[in-house]
C-alpha positions in Angstrom: 66.5 62.1 62.4 65.8 58.4 61.5 64.9 55.7 63.9 66.8 52.3 63.4 63.4 51.1 62.1 63.5 53.6 59.1 67.3 53.9 58.7 69.1 53.0 55.6 72.4 51.6 56.3 75.2 50.9 53.8 78.0 48.3 54.2 80.9 48.7 52.0 82.9 45.7 51.2 84.8 43.4 48.7 86.3 40.1 48.7 88.2 39.0 51.7 85.9 40.7 54.5 86.1 39.1 57.8 82.7 36.9 57.6 81.2 38.0 61.0 82.2 41.5 60.7 79.7 41.9 57.8 77.1 39.3 58.4 76.6 40.2 62.3 75.9 43.9 61.8 73.9 43.3 58.6 71.6 40.5 60.2 71.4 42.4 63.6 70.6 45.9 61.9 68.1 44.2 59.7 66.5 42.5 62.6 66.2 45.9 64.1 64.2 47.1 61.2 67.0 48.9 59.2 67.2 48.7 55.5 70.7 47.4 54.9 72.6 47.4 51.4 75.9 45.7 50.6 77.9 48.0 48.3 80.9 46.6 46.4 83.3 48.2 43.9 81.5 46.7 40.8 78.2 45.6 42.3 79.4 42.0 42.1 78.8 39.4 45.0 81.5 39.5 47.5 83.4 36.4 49.4 84.1 36.3 52.9 87.3 35.3 54.8 86.1 33.0 57.5 88.9 32.9 60.1 91.6 30.8 58.1 89.9 30.3 54.8 87.5 31.5 52.2 84.0 31.5 53.4 80.7 32.3 52.0 79.7 34.5 49.3 77.1 37.4 50.2 75.0 39.2 47.5 75.8 42.7 46.8 72.8 45.2 46.4 74.8 47.8 44.4 77.9 49.2 42.8 80.0 52.0 44.2 79.1 54.1 41.1 75.5 53.7 41.7 75.7 54.3 45.4 75.2 57.8 46.9 76.4 58.5 50.6 73.4 61.2 50.8 71.0 58.2 50.3 72.3 56.5 53.8 71.8 57.1 57.4 75.1 55.3 58.3 78.0 53.3 56.8 79.7 50.1 58.2 83.3 49.1 57.1 83.9 45.6 58.1 87.4 44.5 58.6 89.6 41.3 57.5 93.0 42.1 56.1 92.2 41.7 52.6 89.0 43.9 52.3 90.1 47.2 53.5 93.5 46.8 52.1 91.8 46.5 48.5 89.2 49.0 49.1 91.8 51.8 50.2 93.4 51.4 46.7 90.0 52.4 45.1 89.6 56.0 44.8 85.7 55.7 44.6 85.7 53.6 47.9 87.9 56.3 49.6 85.5 59.2 48.3 82.6 57.2 49.7 84.1 57.0 53.2 85.2 60.7 52.9 81.7 61.8 52.1 80.3 60.0 55.1 82.7 61.5 57.3 82.0 64.9 56.0 78.3 64.5 56.2 78.3 63.7 60.2 76.4 60.5 59.8 77.6 57.5 61.6 80.6 55.9 60.1 81.6 52.7 61.7 84.7 50.6 61.3 85.8 47.5 63.0 89.2 45.5 63.1 91.2 46.5 60.0 88.2 48.5 58.5 89.9 51.7 60.0 92.5 51.5 57.5 89.7 53.2 55.2 89.6 56.1 57.5 93.2 56.4 57.5 93.0 56.6 53.5 90.2 59.2 53.6 92.2 61.3 55.9 89.4 61.8 58.6 91.4 60.6 61.8 93.3 63.7 62.9 92.6 64.8 66.3 89.9 61.9 66.8 90.1 59.0 69.2 89.8 55.6 67.6 90.7 51.8 68.0 91.4 48.8 65.7 93.1 45.5 65.5 96.4 46.0 66.9 98.5 45.6 64.0 97.1 48.8 62.2 97.3 51.0 65.5 100.6 52.5 64.2 98.9 53.5 60.9 96.0 55.1 63.0 98.5 57.0 65.2 100.4 58.2 62.0 97.0 59.5 60.6 96.7 61.7 63.7 94.2 59.6 65.7 94.7 59.3 69.6 94.6 55.4 69.7 93.2 53.6 72.7 92.6 49.9 73.3 88.8 49.8 74.1 85.8 47.7 72.8 84.1 50.4 71.1 85.2 54.3 70.7 82.5 56.7 69.6 83.9 59.9 68.8 81.5 62.4 66.8 80.1 60.6 64.0 83.0 58.0 63.9 82.7 54.5 65.7 85.5 52.1 65.7 86.2 48.6 67.3 89.0 46.2 67.6 87.8 42.8 66.5 84.8 40.2 66.1 84.7 39.9 70.0 83.2 43.5 70.1 80.6 43.0 67.7 77.8 43.2 70.1 79.0 46.6 71.4 79.9 47.7 67.9 76.3 47.1 66.8 74.6 48.4 69.7 76.6 51.6 69.4 75.9 51.9 65.7 72.0 51.6 66.3 72.4 54.1 69.2 74.3 56.6 66.9 71.6 56.4 64.0 69.0 57.2 66.7 70.7 60.0 68.3 72.2 61.5 65.1 75.7 60.3 65.2 77.0 63.0 67.9 77.9 61.0 70.6 81.4 60.6 72.2 82.3 57.6 73.7 79.0 56.0 74.2 79.2 52.2 74.5 
C-alpha cells in the first residue's frame, strides 16, 4: 500500500476543466509528496475554465493511449461543465475511468466530474454527490445521491463544488494511505 509520499496519481482532463478543481488537488497532492500526472486525450496541454471565462493552460504529462490505470494509485476527475461532457464521449477516457473503478483504487470526482462515473456505469448501489444540476443523472445511473461536502463509498470519492476542495483533497490523501476502502470518511 502506498503512502501519499510514494503515490502516483493521475488527473484526467481536457479543455474546459474548472481551474481550481484541477490545480488545487494537483498542487496539494504534490505538496504532500505524490507524483501527479495530468493525462489528456491526445497528450496536448489543456485549457481551464476559470469561473466565467477561459483561464490558464496546464501542461499535460501524457496521452490516454500512453496511460495505464495499473501504473497509478488514484485517479482524480475535475469538473467544470465542458471537461467531463467532452471526456464522456471519448471511449478511451470512459475505459480508463472504468479500469480505476474496477481496480478498487481511489477514484475521485468533483462537481460535474461524476458524469464520467455515470458514463462508466460504476454508480449502481453507491452513495455519491455532485454539482446539483447533474444529480438526476447520478440517480438515473443507480446512485444513492446525497448533498454532502464529500462522500467516500468504497473506492469512490465525490464532492459537490470548489467550496469542497479541502475535504475532497484530504479524503483523497486518506484513501491513498488506507487503500481506498473507506466509507463516508471526511
